[in-house]
C-alpha positions as CSV (number, residue, x, y, z in Angstrom):
1,M,0.0,0.0,0.0
2,P,1.2,3.5,-0.7
3,A,3.2,5.2,2.1
4,L,1.6,7.7,4.4
5,V,1.9,11.3,3.2
6,S,2.2,13.3,6.4
7,L,0.7,16.8,6.8
8,S,4.1,18.3,7.6
9,H,5.6,16.8,4.4
10,I,2.9,18.2,2.2
11,S,3.1,21.6,4.0
12,G,6.8,21.7,3.0
13,L,5.9,20.9,-0.6
14,V,3.3,23.6,-0.8
15,T,5.6,26.4,0.3
16,K,8.1,25.3,-2.4
17,N,5.8,24.6,-5.3
18,H,3.5,27.3,-6.4
19,L,3.6,26.8,-10.2
20,H,0.6,25.2,-11.9
21,R,1.4,23.1,-14.9
22,T,-1.2,23.1,-17.6
23,P,-1.9,19.5,-18.5
24,R,-2.6,18.1,-21.9
25,K,-6.3,17.9,-22.2
26,N,-8.5,15.5,-24.2
27,L,-11.8,17.4,-24.0
28,S,-13.6,14.8,-26.2
29,L,-13.6,12.6,-23.2
30,F,-15.9,15.0,-21.4
31,P,-19.2,15.2,-23.3
32,N,-21.8,17.8,-22.4
33,L,-24.2,15.4,-20.7
34,S,-27.3,16.7,-18.6
35,P,-2.5,12.0,3.9
36,R,-2.9,8.1,3.7
37,I,-4.9,8.5,6.9
38,S,-3.8,6.1,9.5
39,I,-6.6,3.5,9.5
40,T,-5.8,-0.2,9.8
41,S,-7.7,-2.5,7.5
42,K,-8.6,-6.0,8.9
43,S,-8.9,-9.1,6.9
44,Y,-12.2,-10.8,6.1
45,P,-11.2,-14.1,4.5
46,S,-14.7,-15.6,4.5
47,H,-15.9,-12.9,2.1
48,S,-16.2,-14.0,-1.5
49,C,-13.6,-12.5,-3.9
50,S,-15.3,-13.8,-7.0
51,L,-16.2,-11.8,-10.1
52,S,-16.9,-14.9,-12.2
53,S,-20.7,-14.2,-12.4
54,L,-19.8,-11.3,-14.7
55,A,-18.4,-13.5,-17.5
56,P,-18.0,-12.5,-20.2
57,L,-16.7,-9.2,-18.9
58,E,-17.6,-6.2,-21.1
59,A,-16.4,-3.1,-19.2
60,I,-14.7,-1.7,-16.1
61,L,-15.6,1.6,-14.6
62,F,-13.2,3.6,-12.4
63,D,-13.6,6.3,-9.8
64,I,-10.7,8.8,-10.0
65,D,-9.8,10.4,-6.6
66,G,-8.4,7.8,-4.2
67,T,-8.9,5.0,-6.8
68,L,-6.6,5.8,-9.7
69,C,-4.3,7.7,-7.4
70,D,-3.9,8.4,-3.6
71,S,-5.0,12.0,-3.8
72,D,-6.8,12.3,-0.5
73,P,-3.7,13.7,1.4
74,L,-3.7,16.6,-1.0
75,H,-7.5,17.2,-0.6
76,Y,-7.1,17.0,3.2
77,H,-4.2,19.5,3.2
78,A,-6.1,21.9,1.0
79,F,-9.2,21.8,3.3
80,Y,-7.0,22.0,6.4
81,E,-5.3,25.2,5.3
82,M,-8.3,26.9,3.8
83,L,-10.7,26.1,6.6
84,Q,-8.2,27.6,9.0
85,E,-8.2,30.8,6.9
86,V,-12.0,31.3,7.5
87,S,-11.8,30.3,11.2
88,F,-13.9,27.2,10.6
89,N,-14.9,25.5,13.9
90,G,-13.7,28.5,15.8
91,G,-10.2,28.1,14.4
92,V,-9.7,24.6,15.6
93,P,-8.0,22.6,12.8
94,I,-9.9,19.7,11.2
95,T,-8.7,16.3,12.0
96,E,-8.1,13.4,9.6
97,E,-11.1,11.6,11.1
98,F,-13.3,14.7,10.4
99,F,-12.1,14.7,6.8
100,M,-13.0,11.1,6.3
101,E,-16.4,11.3,8.0
102,K,-17.7,14.6,6.7
103,I,-15.8,15.4,3.5
104,H,-14.4,12.3,1.8
105,G,-16.2,11.2,-1.3
106,K,-18.9,13.9,-1.2
107,H,-19.8,16.3,-4.0
108,N,-18.9,20.0,-3.6
109,D,-22.5,21.2,-3.7
110,Q,-23.3,18.8,-0.8
111,L,-20.2,20.0,1.1
112,C,-21.4,23.6,0.9
113,G,-24.3,22.7,3.2
114,I,-22.3,20.4,5.4
115,L,-19.4,22.7,6.1
116,F,-21.1,26.1,5.8
117,P,-24.8,25.8,6.7
118,D,-25.0,29.5,7.6
119,W,-23.3,30.8,4.4
120,D,-25.2,31.6,1.2
121,F,-24.5,29.1,-1.6
122,E,-22.5,31.6,-3.7
123,R,-20.0,32.3,-0.9
124,A,-19.7,28.6,-0.1
125,I,-19.2,27.4,-3.6
126,T,-16.6,30.1,-4.2
127,F,-14.7,28.7,-1.2
128,M,-15.0,25.2,-2.7
129,N,-13.7,26.4,-6.1
130,N,-10.7,28.1,-4.4
131,K,-10.0,24.9,-2.5
132,E,-10.0,22.9,-5.7
133,A,-7.6,25.3,-7.3
134,M,-5.3,24.7,-4.3
135,F,-5.7,21.0,-4.7
136,R,-4.7,21.2,-8.4
137,R,-1.5,23.1,-7.5
138,L,-0.6,20.4,-5.1
139,A,-1.5,17.6,-7.5
140,A,0.5,19.1,-10.3
141,E,3.6,18.4,-8.3
142,N,2.9,15.5,-6.1
143,L,0.5,13.1,-7.7
144,Q,1.4,9.4,-8.2
145,P,-0.7,6.5,-9.6
146,L,-1.8,3.8,-7.3
147,N,0.4,0.7,-7.4
148,G,-0.4,-1.7,-10.3
149,L,-2.5,0.8,-12.2
150,K,-0.4,0.6,-15.4
151,K,-0.4,-3.2,-15.3
152,L,-4.2,-3.3,-14.9
153,C,-4.8,-0.8,-17.7
154,Q,-2.6,-2.9,-20.0
155,W,-4.6,-6.0,-19.1
156,I,-7.9,-4.1,-19.9
157,E,-6.5,-2.8,-23.3
158,D,-5.2,-6.3,-24.3
159,R,-8.7,-7.7,-23.9
160,G,-10.5,-4.9,-25.6
161,L,-12.7,-4.1,-22.7
162,K,-14.7,-0.8,-22.6
163,R,-13.8,1.6,-19.8
164,A,-14.9,4.9,-18.3
165,A,-14.1,7.1,-15.4
166,V,-17.0,8.1,-13.2
167,T,-16.3,10.8,-10.7
168,N,-17.7,13.5,-8.4
169,A,-14.6,15.6,-9.1
170,P,-15.1,18.9,-10.9
171,R,-14.0,18.9,-14.5
172,P,-10.7,20.7,-14.1
173,N,-9.6,18.2,-11.4
174,A,-10.7,15.2,-13.5
175,E,-8.9,16.6,-16.6
176,L,-5.7,17.3,-14.6
177,L,-5.6,13.9,-12.8
178,I,-6.3,11.9,-16.0
179,S,-3.7,13.8,-17.9
180,M,-1.0,13.5,-15.2
181,L,-1.7,9.7,-15.0
182,S,-1.3,9.4,-18.8
183,L,-4.8,8.0,-19.1
184,A,-6.3,10.5,-21.6
185,D,-6.2,7.9,-24.3
186,F,-7.2,5.1,-22.1
187,F,-10.7,6.2,-21.1
188,E,-13.4,6.2,-23.7
189,I,-15.5,8.6,-21.7
190,V,-15.5,10.4,-18.4
191,I,-18.8,10.9,-16.5
192,L,-18.8,13.9,-14.1
193,G,-21.3,13.9,-11.2
194,N,-22.0,17.6,-11.5
195,E,-23.1,17.0,-15.1
196,C,-25.7,14.5,-14.0
197,E,-29.0,15.2,-12.5
198,R,-27.7,13.8,-9.2
199,A,-24.1,13.0,-8.2
200,K,-22.9,10.1,-6.1
201,P,-24.1,8.5,-3.8
202,F,-27.0,8.4,-6.3
203,P,-26.7,6.0,-9.1
204,D,-27.1,8.5,-11.9
205,P,-23.4,8.9,-12.9
206,Y,-22.9,5.1,-13.1
207,L,-26.2,4.6,-15.0
208,K,-25.0,7.3,-17.5
209,G,-21.7,5.5,-17.8
210,L,-23.4,2.2,-18.6
211,C,-25.6,3.9,-21.2
212,A,-22.6,5.7,-22.8
213,L,-20.6,2.5,-23.2
214,E,-23.7,0.5,-24.2
215,V,-22.9,-2.3,-21.7
216,S,-24.9,-4.3,-19.2
217,P,-24.3,-4.1,-15.4
218,K,-24.4,-7.9,-15.5
219,H,-21.1,-7.8,-17.3
220,T,-19.4,-4.8,-15.8
221,F,-17.8,-3.9,-12.5
222,A,-16.4,-0.8,-10.9
223,F,-13.4,0.2,-8.7
224,E,-14.3,2.6,-5.8
225,D,-12.6,3.8,-2.7
226,S,-15.4,5.7,-0.9
227,V,-18.6,4.7,0.7
228,S,-20.7,7.1,-1.4
229,G,-19.1,5.8,-4.6
230,I,-19.7,2.2,-3.7
231,K,-23.3,3.0,-2.8
232,A,-23.8,4.8,-6.2
233,A,-22.4,1.8,-8.2
234,V,-24.4,-0.8,-6.3
235,A,-27.6,1.2,-6.7
236,A,-26.9,1.1,-10.5
237,G,-26.6,-2.7,-10.3
238,I,-22.8,-2.7,-10.7
239,P,-20.6,-4.9,-8.5
240,V,-17.8,-3.0,-6.9
241,V,-14.2,-3.9,-6.0
242,G,-13.3,-1.6,-3.1
243,L,-9.9,0.1,-2.6
244,A,-8.7,0.5,0.9
245,T,-6.6,3.6,0.2
246,R,-8.3,5.4,3.1
247,N,-11.3,3.6,4.4
248,T,-11.2,0.3,6.3
249,E,-12.1,-2.9,4.5
250,K,-15.0,-3.4,7.0
251,L,-16.5,-0.1,6.1
252,L,-16.2,-0.7,2.3
253,L,-17.7,-4.2,2.6
254,E,-20.6,-2.8,4.6
255,A,-21.2,-0.2,1.9
256,G,-21.6,-3.1,-0.6
257,A,-18.2,-3.9,-2.1
258,V,-17.8,-7.5,-3.4
259,F,-14.3,-7.6,-1.9
260,V,-11.6,-5.1,-1.0
261,I,-8.0,-4.7,-2.3
262,N,-5.1,-2.6,-1.1
263,D,-4.1,-1.6,-4.6
264,F,-4.1,-2.9,-8.2
265,D,-1.2,-5.2,-7.4
266,D,-3.2,-7.1,-4.8
267,P,-3.2,-10.9,-5.5
268,K,-7.0,-11.0,-4.6
269,L,-7.7,-8.9,-7.7
270,W,-5.6,-10.9,-10.1
271,T,-7.0,-14.2,-8.8
272,A,-10.5,-12.9,-9.3
273,L,-9.7,-11.7,-12.9
274,E,-8.1,-15.0,-13.8
275,E,-11.2,-16.9,-12.5
276,L,-13.5,-14.6,-14.5
277,E,-11.5,-15.1,-17.6
278,N,-11.4,-18.9,-17.2
279,K,-15.1,-19.1,-16.8
280,A,-15.6,-17.0,-20.0
281,E,-13.3,-19.4,-21.9
282,M,-15.2,-22.4,-20.6
283,A,-18.4,-20.9,-21.7
284,R,-17.0,-20.2,-25.2
285,A,-15.7,-23.8,-25.5
286,N,-19.2,-25.2,-24.6
287,T,-21.0,-23.2,-27.3
């Protein structure tokens, strides 16, 4: 699993790096549609790690933040700094636990009401936009892909599977992260929560992804790291492999994940993919 990025380490990076690199963008992917936090994950060996019921596999859908990359320490730091500037909670700094419970995985419109119930929406969303700008400055210098991502993407491409990113992140964040991870040519489409009628935890973004790729949820699964993302995919009928980049395995399983992995190098994932592929080959041989 990726190493913990401490708050003090990121603070040092922020003071040194103020330049924002402009990423290469692939705007055709975005159609105009309506600090590893210190949590120990336990093992649940009795839980099924099978995806074989999905054979033959047609598509894989990915969340972005916390799934393709461990970006939560950067989000946490941006919130930590900017909430201090507006004397949030009487000036008491937010904790990692507060971030995970109240902020992680939620859409910015939703966070306006959670963090600033006494502010008018325009003021609150301006704060959120400024926070995202600070996140992008941090990400432009410090973002790394989750372990095994390149290997998994190659496996998907070799088999000609369809793929999409489904995220609650605002467009500039999604564009930056996808570009920095060299995935602009990998994803066929990117679905943004704020361009759907409802963002995660509602199923709308995942339903739109299925429709855009023209695939069945019976032959598709998703990767998600947050409770809200897992609930959204499950509500759309899509099985989910959880990523314990921040949340515990127990919490992700309770949200509805089929099983949970530490990263894309996790043997549990590759055993499940091999089993799925073997079942599809057996089915082809019997027809």
